[in-house]
N, C-alpha and C positions, 0 to 999 in steps of 0.2 A: 431425538428421533428414535422410534421404536419399530421393530420388525414383527410381522405376523406370518403364519403359515396358512395357506389355503387348503381347502378340503375338496372332496369330490363334488360337493354341491355348489360350492363358491370357488370359482377359479380366479377371480380378480375383483377388487373393489377400488373404485376411484371416486373422487369427489369430497364433499364436506358432510360431516355428520356431528352436529353440535359444535364443540370447540376443537374437533379433530379433523385433520385432512388426510385422506388416503391417497397414496400415489405409488408409482412403480418406477424404479431406476435400474435400467439394464436387466429387467426381468425380475428384480428383487422387490417385493411389495414392502411398503413402509407406512408408518403413521407419524405425523408431527402435529404439534399444537398450532391452531390457526392464530396468526398475528392479530392481536387486538388493536394495536395502534402502529401505523406505519410512519416512520420518520422520514420526512422529505425536506432536508435543509436547503436544497437548491443552491448548493455552492457552485462556483465556477468549475471546479474540477469535476463535480457530479454531472453538471450539464454537458461538459465536454465529453465525458465518458459515455453518456447516452448517445451523443451524435456519433462517436466513433463505433459504438456497438452496432448501431444501425447500418453504418457504412460497411463494416467488416462482415456483417451477416449477409449483406447483398454480395460482396466479393466472394464469400465462401460458396454460394450457390453457383458462381461462375467458374470455380475451379474444375480441373479435369479430374477424372477418376484416379489417375496416377498420383497427382498432387494431394487429393484427399487421403489416399492410401498412405502416403508418406506422413501425413499428420496424424493418422491413426497409429502408426509405428512410434511417432515421436511422443504421443500421449501415454504410452505404456510405461515410460520411465517415472511417471508420477504416481503409479499405483500404490506404492507403499510409502510415499512421502507424506509426512505430516505438515499441517499448516502452521503459520506462525502463531505466537501467543495471542490471546484475546486482547491483551493490553498493548499489542503492537500498534504503532501508528501506520505502518505500511499494510495496505489491504491484503487479504488472503488471496493469493494467485498461485497457479501451477502446483496443485496439491491433489492428493487422493485419486479416486477413480475419475478419469477424464475421457471424453470422446475426442475424436480428431477435431471436430468443430470447436469444442471448448478450448483445446490447446491453441488452435489457430487464432481464436478471438483473444485469448489471454496474452499470447506472445505479442501480437500486433498492436493491441491496445497499450501494452506496456512500452513498446518501441516508439509509438507515436508520442506518448506522454514524455518520453525520454529524449526526443529530438532526433530520433533515427527514422530511417525509411522503412515502411512495411515490407514484409517478405511473403512470397507466395509459396516457397518451399522451406521446410525446416532444415536445420543443420543437425545431423545425427552424429552420435559418438564423438562429441567434442567436449572439452572440459568447461566447467562454469568459470566465470571470472572470479578473481580473489576478492574478498571483502576489503574495501579501502582502508587505509590507516589514517590516523589523525593525531593531532597534538593536544587534544582536550585533556586537561588535568584530571586528577582523581575527583576533585570537588570544584567543578568549574564556576567561577564567579566573573561577572562582567559589569563594568561601570561605564559611565559616559554615554549611555544610550545606544551601544553597539555590541553585537556578538561577533567575535572575530577569532578564527582558528584556521589551521592549515590541513589539507587532505591530500593523499597521494596513494598510488598503487604500491603494495609491498614488493611486487616483482612484475616484470614485463608480461603482458598477455598477448596472445596471437591476434586477437581482434581489438578493434577500436572500442574504447570503453568510456562511459559516462557515469558520473556519480549522482545519485538521487538523494536529496536531503529533505526528510519529512519532519514537520514541526507542529506543535500546538501549545497553547497556553495551558498550564497545569491547573487542575482544580477549578475549572470554569466550564460552562456549557458550550464548549467549542469542539471542532472536529479536526482531526489530523489532516494536514494537507501537504501536497508536494510543493515545498517552498522554493527549491532550486534544483536545476539540472545543470551539471558542470562537466565539460570534457576533462578527463583525468588521465594522468601518466604517472610514471615513477618520479617525476619532479614535483615537489610540493607546490600546491596552489592555494593561495589565500582566499578564504571565504568571509565575507562581511555582510551582516544583516543589521539594518537600522530600523526596520519594521517587522511586525508580526501580524498575521491575519486573524481577526476576530469578528464577532458580531456586535454591532452597536445596540443602542436601546431599541431601535426599530427592527432588529434582527437582520439588518443589512450587512453584507460582508464588506469589511473595510481593512485596508493595510494600516495599522495603527503604529505610530512612532514608539519605539521601545523606551525612549527617554521619558515618555508621559505615562508609562504603565506603573510607575512607582516600584515597589519591592515585590516582584513577582517571580514565578518559576516558569520556565519554558522547557517543554520536552522535545528532544531531538533524537532522531534515528536515521541511519544511513545504510545504503547498499550500493552495489555496483551492478551495471547492466552493460552487456556487450552488444555490438550492432547486429549479431546473429540471433538475438532474443534471449540468450542465456543470462541468468541473473545469479548473483551471489546470495548466500544466506543473509538475512538482515542483521545488522549489528545490534549491540545492546542499546537500550533506551537511556539516554543521558538527561538528567535534570539540570538545567542551567540556571543559576541563581542570578537574578537581575538586581543590582543595587543602585537604583537611581535616587536622586534627591527627592523627587516627588513621591511621597510615601503612600498616596491614596489615588485611586482611579475611579472615575464616575461610571465607567463603562463595564467594569468587571466587579463581581462580588469579592469580599475580603476572604482571606484564607488563613487557617492556622493548622499547620501540619508539621510532622517530623521530617527531618532531612533524609533523603536517600539519593544515591548517585546513579545507579544504573540497575536495569533488570535484563537478564538474558532473555532472548526471544524463545 
């Protein structure tokens, strides 16, 4: 994204010119490159997100002026917050310059995906929930067709919290997805996965048995969300090594890569 300065003859430019798109964000003019190809994987999560977006856009138009003003105040806290890494499995939300409507949509769409009830008014001046803890080893390896580990809150939080677990198969043409939402407390909870979500030869989304993946790596990332819409920072990305007896899979391409354990967001 590039910015430009207007002159006395040209006060604003909007629209497309060649491969460039001119736009204005909160009065600041900018230029970005026109997308040449738009990816539309039509995953279950993507379709659900679109339905929620339409629903909450309608609700936003029904809010009172006071409720909208509260969301505008709530959005100010994200002015200097950076987004997550481009390698993150968790989508970029609640970052940078946001309007009240942006904040309302972001918070409520995240709440619905996490099993919580939407909210009409934001909670101001409250702490974010802590990032959950887990017992994943330094170099996680899993056999027998299952991924198994425990998660818990490092300390008690004032709000009810859920854990989000995001996953994807590494080095394959797959998309990160929200694999599990689990109520979480300071008591360890065991998490077990026997399938991972992939695209088959026809690009249809399927939950494929881990024991049939052969020797593959799965990426995993977690974060905590509270029922008031506040979220923790995303955790590191863990690469889980699957050691199944079936060494080949007809659904996924083979891969040769160096081992690495995690990347900070």
